[in-house]
C-alpha positions, -999 to +999 in steps of 0.1 A: -606-207-206-576-189-222-545-175-207-525-145-220-503-168-242-533-187-257-561-176-280-593-194-287-606-196-322-639-210-331-638-221-368-670-222-388-676-259-381-678-252-344-648-272-332-626-255-307-590-249-316-564-234-293-533-216-306-504-207-284-480-179-291-453-205-299-474-215-329-475-181-344-448-169-368-420-148-353-422-111-361-398-099-388-373-075-375-361-046-397-325-049-408-303-020-398-295+002-428-262-005-444-253+032-443-266+058-419-291+081-436-277+112-451-290+144-434-315+164-454-308+200-465-323+226-442-357+239-454-360+272-472-386+285-447-373+273-413-400+275-386-388+280-350-414+268-325-411+284-291-415+261-261-450+257-248-460+282-221-433+308-231-460+331-245-485+352-226-513+339-248-534+309-240-551+285-264-581+275-244-608+250-251-633+277-263-609+287-291-602+251-300-639+243-301-645+274-324-617+262-347-631+226-348-666+239-355-654+262-382-634+233-398-665+211-397-686+238-414-660+244-440-658+206-448-696+204-450-698+235-473-670+223-495-686+188-499-720+204-506-704+228-532-685+199-549-717+178-551-737+208-566-709+217-590-706+181-602-743+179-607-744+212-627-715+200-648-732+167-656-764+185-665-747+209-688-726+182-705-757+161-711-772+191-729-799+204-705-816+237-712-804+267-690-831+291-680-822+328-682-825+349-650-804+366-623-776+341-625-756+336-656-737+304-664-703+305-682-688+271-692-659+260-713-636+231-721-599+237-716-572+214-730-540+210-711-509+191-720-484+179-695-455+165-716-431+140-700-399+160-702-379+181-678-357+211-684-326+189-682-338+169-712-345+201-731-310+213-724-295+180-735-317+172-765-326+207-777-358+226-784-367+205-815-370+174-792-392+194-768-415+205-797-417+169-810-426+155-775-452+183-771-469+175-804-470+138-795-485+144-760-523+140-759-541+168-741-564+163-711-597+180-712-611+200-682-647+212-681-652+244-661-685+259-650-688+294-634-721+309-621-721+347-618 
């Protein structure tokens, strides 16, 4: 039988071993910060939330249920769309034949470069440096499929 300060453990070999809270390691406590944190700047789009119950409107369980069900349907539809889209992409990339009919398929590969520089670096080093970095940055390919 164990008390609140003891825990029983049964190792794989079946022997009984009892640990007390004294045996466990002491919890690490966070050190107080050396300096108090600096306050953040106010947001650009401040949101003032009125106290609960100050409006005449009521958010009842029916509305919450509708919101929850709509969210579940959206998540299901999004997951299904993503699975179908990925399957269509894989088929097109593998070279499958596309039958002609009501729906038309448009697909393309797009190359995008995201060079590792910021505007400050451009201001300091100049546009030649920017062009040099841009030319040395390898693009990332995106494959897009659109069904119309």
